[in-house]
C-alpha positions as CSV (number, residue, x, y, z in Angstrom):
1,M,96.4,103.4,100.9
2,G,99.7,105.2,100.3
3,V,103.0,104.2,98.9
4,W,105.8,104.7,101.4
5,Q,109.6,104.6,101.3
6,L,112.0,104.4,104.3
7,D,113.8,107.6,105.3
8,P,117.4,106.2,105.6
9,S,118.6,109.0,107.7
10,H,115.9,108.3,110.3
11,T,116.2,104.5,110.4
12,Q,118.0,101.9,112.5
13,V,118.1,98.1,112.0
14,E,119.9,96.7,115.0
15,F,120.7,93.3,116.5
16,A,121.8,92.0,119.8
17,V,123.3,88.7,120.8
18,K,125.1,87.4,123.9
19,H,128.9,86.9,123.9
20,L,130.0,84.1,126.2
21,G,126.7,84.3,127.9
22,M,127.9,87.4,129.8
23,M,127.8,90.4,127.6
24,T,125.4,91.6,124.9
25,V,127.1,92.6,121.6
26,R,125.0,95.1,119.6
27,G,125.4,95.9,116.0
28,Y,123.5,97.4,113.1
29,F,123.2,97.4,109.3
30,A,124.1,100.7,107.7
31,D,122.5,100.0,104.3
32,V,118.8,99.4,104.5
33,R,116.0,99.9,102.0
34,A,112.3,99.5,102.7
35,S,109.0,100.3,101.0
36,G,105.4,99.5,101.6
37,D,101.8,100.1,101.0
38,I,100.5,101.5,104.2
39,N,96.9,102.0,105.0
40,V,96.8,104.4,108.0
41,Q,93.1,103.7,108.7
42,H,93.3,99.9,108.2
43,P,96.8,98.8,109.0
44,E,95.8,95.1,108.4
45,D,95.7,96.0,104.7
46,S,99.3,97.2,104.8
47,S,102.4,95.4,103.5
48,V,106.1,96.1,104.0
49,E,109.3,94.9,102.3
50,V,112.8,95.4,103.7
51,V,116.1,94.6,102.0
52,I,119.4,94.9,103.9
53,Q,122.9,94.8,102.4
54,T,124.7,92.2,104.5
55,A,128.2,93.8,104.0
56,S,127.0,96.9,105.8
57,V,127.0,95.1,109.2
58,R,128.7,97.2,111.9
59,T,129.5,96.4,115.6
60,N,132.2,99.0,116.2
61,N,134.9,96.3,116.0
62,D,136.4,95.9,112.5
63,R,137.8,92.4,113.3
64,R,134.4,91.1,114.5
65,D,132.6,92.8,111.5
66,D,135.0,91.0,109.1
67,H,134.2,87.7,110.8
68,L,130.5,88.4,110.6
69,R,130.9,88.8,106.8
70,T,132.6,85.4,106.3
71,S,131.0,82.2,105.0
72,E,130.7,81.0,108.6
73,L,128.1,83.6,109.3
74,L,126.5,86.1,106.9
75,D,128.5,84.9,103.8
76,V,128.2,88.3,102.1
77,E,130.0,87.1,99.0
78,N,127.2,84.5,98.2
79,H,124.3,86.3,100.0
80,P,124.7,90.1,99.6
81,T,121.3,90.8,100.9
82,M,118.8,89.7,103.5
83,A,115.2,90.5,103.3
84,F,111.8,90.6,105.1
85,K,108.5,90.6,103.3
86,S,105.3,90.9,105.4
87,T,102.5,88.5,104.8
88,K,100.0,89.6,107.5
89,V,99.4,92.5,109.8
90,E,97.0,92.3,112.7
91,A,95.9,95.0,115.2
92,V,96.8,94.0,118.8
93,A,95.9,97.3,120.6
94,A,95.8,101.0,119.9
95,D,98.9,101.7,117.8
96,R,100.3,98.2,118.3
97,Y,100.4,95.4,115.7
98,S,101.6,91.9,115.1
99,M,103.3,91.7,111.7
100,T,104.1,88.2,110.3
101,G,106.4,87.8,107.3
102,D,109.1,85.9,105.6
103,L,112.7,86.6,106.7
104,T,115.5,85.5,104.5
105,I,119.0,85.3,105.8
106,K,121.8,83.4,104.1
107,G,119.4,81.9,101.5
108,T,117.1,80.4,104.2
109,T,113.5,81.8,104.5
110,R,111.4,81.3,107.6
111,P,108.3,83.0,108.9
112,V,108.8,85.4,111.8
113,T,106.4,87.6,113.8
114,M,107.3,91.1,114.8
115,A,105.8,93.2,117.6
116,V,105.2,96.6,116.0
117,V,104.3,100.0,117.5
118,N,103.2,103.1,115.6
119,Y,105.2,106.1,117.1
120,G,103.0,108.6,115.3
121,E,102.2,110.4,112.1
122,L,103.2,113.9,110.9
123,T,102.5,116.0,107.9
124,D,105.0,118.9,107.4
125,P,105.5,121.0,104.3
126,R,109.3,120.5,104.6
127,L,109.5,116.9,105.8
128,G,106.4,115.5,104.0
129,H,103.8,113.0,105.3
130,R,105.7,110.5,107.5
131,I,104.9,107.8,110.0
132,G,107.3,106.4,112.6
133,Y,107.3,102.7,113.5
134,G,109.3,100.3,115.7
135,A,109.4,96.6,115.4
136,E,111.1,93.8,117.4
137,T,111.5,90.1,117.1
138,R,113.8,87.3,118.2
139,I,115.2,84.6,116.1
140,Q,117.3,81.5,116.6
141,R,120.5,82.0,114.6
142,K,120.8,78.3,113.6
143,D,117.4,78.5,111.9
144,F,119.0,80.7,109.3
145,G,122.3,78.7,108.8
146,L,124.4,80.8,111.2
147,N,126.0,77.7,112.6
148,V,129.2,78.9,114.4
149,D,129.5,76.8,117.6
150,T,132.8,77.9,119.1
151,V,133.1,77.0,122.8
152,M,135.5,78.8,125.2
153,D,135.9,77.7,128.8
154,G,132.7,75.6,128.5
155,R,130.6,78.6,127.2
156,M,129.2,79.2,123.7
157,V,131.1,82.2,122.3
158,L,128.0,83.3,120.3
159,G,124.5,83.1,121.8
160,S,121.7,81.1,120.1
161,E,119.1,83.9,120.2
162,I,119.4,87.1,118.2
163,Q,117.2,90.1,119.0
164,I,116.3,92.3,116.0
165,T,115.1,95.8,116.6
166,I,113.9,98.2,113.8
167,E,113.0,101.8,114.1
168,G,112.3,104.1,111.3
169,E,110.3,106.8,109.6
170,L,108.5,106.1,106.3
171,I,107.7,108.9,104.0
172,E,104.7,108.9,101.7
173,T,105.9,109.0,98.1
174,A,102.6,108.8,96.1
175,D,99.2,110.4,96.4
176,E,96.4,108.4,97.9
177,P,93.5,107.4,95.6
178,A,90.9,110.1,95.0
179,G,88.4,110.2,97.9
180,A,90.7,108.4,100.4
181,K,90.7,109.8,103.9
182,R,93.4,109.7,106.5
């Protein structure tokens, strides 16, 4: 079991939601912190915790970003962070896992399950021991208090379902216990 930290320069936390049922608006969070206890040989014994600064939301449209930060949506003034804490990891296939955990957005915590893929592992004298992972899930925005229901020409401006995609590299920060094998 190793202790791991997210490499922020090699991490992306992105979301996608339909606009007027026609176009997908994509965005990301620029300030993400994650850590975990990763057991490379037995991933089911692993755990991960992610904390995201909600004010770091970006969609490449300043006006939309400002709206996302308001009390109607992320309410960054009262909820400066959102978080995910894993509760269970199960192997699904070689290098594929199902990770269940508690997702907290805007003060509401609900269980979610993410499909996870291990992109590989590398030990380099310069880069250190690192592992790359990707994870994806879909949530219903109203389950987390994101209740904007604006209608335009009979269409919902903001879709109900939000796709969340995370890709990142974790760097081992502490030695494994004596006698542990990779």
